[in-house]
C-alpha positions in Angstrom: -78.2 -54.0 -8.2 -77.2 -55.3 -4.8 -77.1 -53.2 -1.7 -73.3 -53.4 -1.6 -73.0 -52.2 -5.2 -75.3 -49.3 -4.5 -73.2 -48.2 -1.5 -70.0 -48.3 -3.5 -71.6 -46.3 -6.3 -72.9 -43.7 -3.9 -69.4 -43.4 -2.3 -67.7 -43.0 -5.7 -70.3 -40.3 -6.6 -69.7 -38.4 -3.4 -65.9 -38.6 -3.8 -66.3 -37.1 -7.3 -68.5 -34.3 -6.1 -66.0 -33.5 -3.3 -63.0 -33.3 -5.7 -65.1 -31.0 -8.0 -65.8 -28.7 -5.0 -62.2 -28.7 -4.0 -60.7 -28.0 -7.4 -63.6 -26.4 -9.1 -64.5 -24.1 -6.2 -60.9 -23.7 -5.1 -61.0 -20.1 -6.4 -63.5 -19.3 -3.7 -62.0 -21.3 -0.9 -58.4 -20.6 -1.6 -57.8 -16.8 -2.1 -54.5 -15.0 -2.1 -53.4 -11.4 -1.7 -50.7 -10.6 -4.3 -48.2 -7.7 -3.8 -46.6 -6.7 -7.1 -44.4 -3.9 -8.6 -44.2 -2.7 -12.1 -41.1 -2.8 -14.3 -40.2 0.8 -14.8 -37.4 3.1 -15.8 -35.3 4.7 -13.0 -31.8 5.3 -11.7 -29.7 3.2 -9.5 -26.9 4.8 -7.5 -24.5 2.9 -5.2 -23.1 5.4 -2.8 -20.9 5.8 0.3 -21.7 8.5 2.9 -19.2 10.2 5.1 -18.6 13.5 7.0 -15.7 15.8 6.4 -14.2 19.3 6.8 -13.8 21.9 4.1 -10.3 23.2 3.8 -8.3 25.5 1.5 -6.2 23.5 -1.0 -3.0 25.4 0.0 -2.7 26.9 3.5 0.6 28.5 4.6 1.5 29.5 8.2 3.8 32.5 8.0 6.2 32.8 11.0 9.4 34.6 12.0 12.9 33.2 12.2 14.1 35.8 14.7 12.9 37.1 18.0 11.8 40.7 18.5 9.0 43.1 19.0 6.3 43.5 16.3 6.8 47.1 15.2 4.2 47.3 12.4 1.5 45.1 10.9 0.5 45.6 7.2 -2.2 42.9 6.9 -5.2 41.9 8.9 -7.9 39.2 8.9 -9.4 38.6 5.3 -6.7 40.8 3.7 -6.0 39.9 0.1 -2.2 39.7 -0.3 0.2 39.1 -3.1 3.4 37.0 -3.1 6.2 39.2 -1.8 4.0 41.7 -0.1 5.2 43.1 3.3 3.0 41.7 6.1 4.8 42.8 9.3 8.0 44.6 10.4 10.0 43.7 13.6 11.9 46.2 15.6 15.4 46.1 14.1 17.3 47.8 16.9 18.9 44.7 18.3 19.4 43.1 15.0 21.1 46.1 13.6 23.4 46.2 16.6 24.3 42.6 16.0 25.0 43.4 12.3 27.3 46.2 13.2 29.2 44.0 15.7 29.7 41.4 13.0 31.0 44.0 10.6 33.5 45.2 13.3 34.6 41.6 14.0 35.3 41.1 10.3 37.3 44.3 10.1 39.5 43.2 13.0 40.0 39.7 11.5 41.0 41.2 8.2 43.5 43.5 9.9 45.1 40.6 11.7 45.1 38.6 8.5 47.0 41.4 6.7 49.6 41.5 9.5 50.0 37.7 9.7 50.3 37.5 5.9 53.1 40.1 5.8 54.9 38.4 8.7 54.6 35.1 7.0 56.1 36.3 3.7 59.1 37.9 5.6 59.8 34.8 7.6 59.4 32.5 4.6 62.2 34.4 2.8 64.5 33.9 5.8 63.4 30.3 6.1 64.2 29.6 2.5 67.8 31.0 3.1 68.1 28.7 6.1 68.3 31.7 8.4 65.4 30.7 10.5 64.7 27.6 12.6 61.9 25.2 11.4 60.0 25.5 14.7 59.9 29.3 14.5 58.7 29.2 10.9 56.0 26.6 11.8 54.6 29.1 14.4 54.5 31.9 11.9 52.7 29.7 9.4 50.2 28.6 12.0 49.4 32.2 13.0 48.8 33.1 9.3 46.4 30.2 8.7 44.5 31.0 11.9 44.1 34.6 10.7 42.6 33.4 7.5 40.2 31.1 9.4 39.2 34.1 11.6 38.3 36.1 8.5 36.2 33.3 7.1 34.4 32.9 10.4 33.8 36.7 10.7 32.3 36.7 7.2 29.9 33.9 8.0 28.9 35.7 11.2 28.3 38.9 9.2 26.2 37.0 6.6 24.1 35.4 9.4 23.5 38.8 11.0 22.5 40.2 7.6 20.0 37.3 7.1 18.5 37.9 10.5 18.2 41.6 9.7 16.3 40.6 6.5 14.0 38.3 8.6 12.8 41.4 10.5 10.7 42.2 7.4 8.1 39.4 6.9 6.7 38.9 3.4 3.8 36.8 2.1 5.1 33.6 0.4 2.0 33.2 -1.8 -0.9 35.0 -3.3 -4.0 34.5 -1.1 -6.2 35.6 1.7 -5.2 36.1 5.4 -7.3 33.6 7.4 -5.8 34.4 10.7 -3.6 37.0 12.3 -2.0 35.7 15.6 -0.1 38.8 16.8 -0.6 42.5 17.5 1.6 45.5 17.2 4.0 45.8 20.2 3.9 42.1 21.0 7.1 40.3 21.5 7.7 37.1 19.6 10.4 34.6 20.6 11.9 32.2 18.1 14.3 30.4 20.4 12.7 26.9 20.3 10.2 27.1 17.5 8.9 29.4 14.8 5.9 31.4 16.1 3.0 31.8 13.6 2.1 35.3 12.8 -0.4 34.8 9.9 -2.3 31.9 8.2 -2.8 32.5 4.5 -5.0 30.4 2.2 -3.9 30.4 -1.4 -7.2 30.5 -3.3 -10.7 30.3 -1.7 -12.3 29.7 -5.1 -10.9 26.2 -5.1 -11.5 24.3 -1.9 -11.2 20.7 -0.8 -13.2 18.4 1.5 -11.3 16.0 3.7 -13.8 13.3 4.4 -13.4 10.4 6.9 -14.5 7.2 5.1 -15.1 4.1 7.2 -12.7 1.2 6.6 -15.6 -1.0 5.5 -16.3 1.3 2.6 -12.9 2.6 1.6 -12.2 -0.3 -0.8 -15.0 0.9 -3.0 -13.8 4.4 -3.3 -11.5 5.2 -6.3 -10.1 8.4 -7.9 -12.4 10.6 -10.1 -15.6 9.3 -8.6 -18.4 11.9 -8.5 -19.2 13.5 -5.1 -22.1 15.5 -3.8 -22.0 17.2 -0.4 -24.0 19.7 1.7 -23.1 22.1 4.5 -25.3 23.4 7.3 -24.8 27.0 6.3 -26.7 26.5 3.0 -29.6 24.1 3.6 -31.1 22.7 0.5 -28.1 23.5 -1.7 -25.9 20.7 -3.0 -22.3 21.2 -4.0 -20.3 18.8 -6.3 -16.8 17.6 -6.6 -14.6 14.6 -7.4 -12.3 12.3 -5.5 -8.7 13.5 -6.0 -6.8 11.6 -3.3 -7.2 8.6 -1.0 -4.7 8.8 1.9 -3.1 5.6 3.1 -2.6 6.7 6.7 -5.4 5.4 8.9 -7.1 7.7 11.4 -8.1 5.8 14.6 -10.5 7.3 17.0 -12.3 5.3 19.8 -11.3 2.0 18.0 -12.9 3.2 14.8 -10.7 3.2 11.8 -11.3 5.7 9.0 -9.3 6.9 6.0 -9.1 10.4 4.7 -10.5 11.0 1.2 -9.7 14.3 -0.4 -12.4 15.8 -2.6 -11.9 18.9 -4.8 -14.7 21.4 -4.3 -15.0 24.3 -6.7 -16.1 27.4 -4.9 -16.5 30.2 -7.5 -19.0 32.1 -5.3 -16.8 31.7 -2.2 -19.8 30.3 -0.2 -17.7 27.5 1.2 -15.4 28.6 4.1 -12.5 26.7 5.7 -13.6 24.6 8.7 -17.2 24.0 7.6 -18.6 20.5 8.2 -19.7 18.7 5.0 -22.1 15.7 4.7 -20.6 13.8 1.8 -22.1 11.3 -0.7 -19.6 9.4 -2.9 -21.1 7.8 -6.0 -19.4 4.5 -6.5 -21.5 3.4 -9.5 -24.4 5.1 -11.4 -26.9 3.7 -13.9 -29.5 6.1 -15.2 -32.7 5.6 -17.2 -32.7 1.8 -16.9 -35.4 -0.8 -16.2 -35.5 -1.5 -12.5 -37.6 -3.7 -10.1 -37.3 -4.1 -6.3 -34.7 -6.6 -5.3 -37.5 -8.3 -3.2 -38.9 -9.6 -6.5 -35.8 -11.7 -7.2 -36.1 -13.3 -3.7 -39.8 -14.3 -4.0 -40.3 -18.1 -3.8 -43.8 -19.6 -3.9 -44.8 -21.7 -0.9 -45.0 -25.4 -1.6 -48.4 -25.5 0.1 -49.9 -23.3 -2.7 -51.9 -24.8 -5.5 -49.3 -24.4 -8.2 -50.5 -26.9 -10.6 -48.5 -29.6 -12.4 -47.4 -27.2 -15.2 -45.8 -24.6 -13.0 -42.5 -25.7 -11.3 -41.6 -24.2 -8.0 -39.0 -21.4 -7.8 -36.4 -23.6 -6.1 -36.2 -25.8 -9.2 -35.5 -23.0 -11.6 -32.0 -22.2 -12.7 -30.4 -18.8 -12.9 -32.1 -15.6 -11.8 -35.9 -15.6 -12.1 -38.9 -13.6 -11.1 -42.6 -14.4 -11.1 -44.7 -12.3 -13.5 -48.4 -11.7 -12.7 -50.8 -10.9 -15.6 -53.9 -10.3 -13.5 -55.0 -14.0 -13.7 -52.0 -16.2 -12.9 -48.3 -16.1 -12.3 -45.5 -17.6 -14.3 -41.7 -17.6 -13.8 -39.5 -15.5 -16.0 -35.7 -15.9 -16.5 -34.0 -12.4 -16.3 -30.6 -10.9 -16.7 -29.7 -8.4 -14.0 -27.2 -5.6 -13.6 -26.2 -3.1 -10.9 -28.1 -2.9 -7.6 -28.2 -0.6 -4.6 -29.6 -3.2 -2.3 -33.2 -2.0 -2.8 -33.6 -2.0 -6.5 -31.9 -4.0 -9.3 -31.3 -3.3 -13.0 -33.1 -5.5 -15.5 -31.1 -6.0 -18.7 -33.3 -8.6 -20.3 -36.3 -10.8 -19.7 -38.9 -8.2 -18.7 -40.6 -5.3 -20.5 -41.7 -2.0 -19.1 -45.1 -2.1 -17.4 -45.1 -5.8 -16.5 -46.0 -6.7 -12.9 -43.5 -8.8 -10.9 -44.6 -10.5 -7.7 -43.1 -9.4 -4.4 -45.1 -11.6 -2.1 -48.2 -13.8 -2.0 -50.3 -14.3 1.1 -53.5 -16.2 1.8 -56.1 -13.6 2.1 -58.2 -13.0 5.2 -61.9 -13.3 4.4 -62.5 -10.0 6.1 -60.0 -8.2 3.7 -61.4 -6.2 0.8 -58.1 -5.9 -1.2 -58.1 -5.1 -4.9 -55.4 -7.6 -5.4 -57.1 -10.6 -3.8 -57.5 -13.5 -6.3 -57.9 -17.2 -6.6 -54.8 -19.4 -6.8 -52.6 -17.6 -9.4 -50.8 -20.9 -10.1 -53.8 -23.0 -11.2 -54.5 -23.2 -15.0 -58.0 -21.8 -15.8 -60.7 -24.3 -16.8 -61.9 -24.2 -20.4 -64.8 -21.8 -20.9 -64.0 -19.7 -17.9 -63.7 -16.0 -18.3 -60.3 -14.3 -18.1 -61.8 -11.6 -15.9 -60.4 -11.4 -12.4 -62.6 -13.4 -10.0 -64.6 -11.4 -7.4 -63.2 -10.9 -3.9 -64.2 -13.5 -1.4 
């Protein structure tokens, strides 16, 4: 064998040894830390959060149509009242005087009408016999019609005075609870320009509502009958429930922020909730319970092209549809899956995975100083024949 042949043979032998070290001992040289998560059952809830104010469903402000002095109050704060119950009484002195004046005016108008009617009938008999000029008869007829108009006007004035007299007694328009009393006995109220409020009455405090302000970015996902949970500061740790009953179209603009009012019914049988309380609201847009879930991060995992994947394992970018990588403790392989609802952190698995399987979240080249229980040789490389399936020791 010539010297040249010997040199070539030695070179080929060294090359073979190097390849064996690289591929055969790659498990020791090339170690990875694999982060996984198990396929497990859980719940996925897609929600919208907002803040709102608790209000009574029906709130009525009771006022007065006439001016006067509050003579007597028959209801106070928190009084339970019935529809038609007397709440307050105004001094009727001036109103009664006005009523008496209207009665007198009507009597005067009726007396004048009686005279004008008799005069008209006499003059008409003369006019029919051509014993009276047309102009004189027209004047008599005119006076008679004016007398009739005066009577009608006096009757209307009397009716108005009677109504004002009735307004002196203020009654509750609904069954409910008095939330606010705005006047005291002896106080003068003036109804010249607007109706002063005397009482605020809530219809039924066992049925409340939450008026929540939902951001314009979320309002499109809110629909009627969605389930709602909310809390109030007065009862920490307690959660109240309700449903969406109304989505108001009128926008509310504050500091260039656009929100929409969503009305939520809030049963209140124990009367814990009070008008004006601030509620922290969670609206459940979609719910899926007792389903298989994995972190969304698993569906985004893509093996690095620099990893030793082996010829039989295609890279994630070449796979079609939604895939994850499943790790069995020795190696990883891609798995096609069908997904469902997601909340951004977790996603529903409808098919392709079974409970307890590990899906890969990330793979990183391990630091030699790490002592991680999940550090392994390249999980993509096929195992050599005769090798144990036991997990290789940590480097």
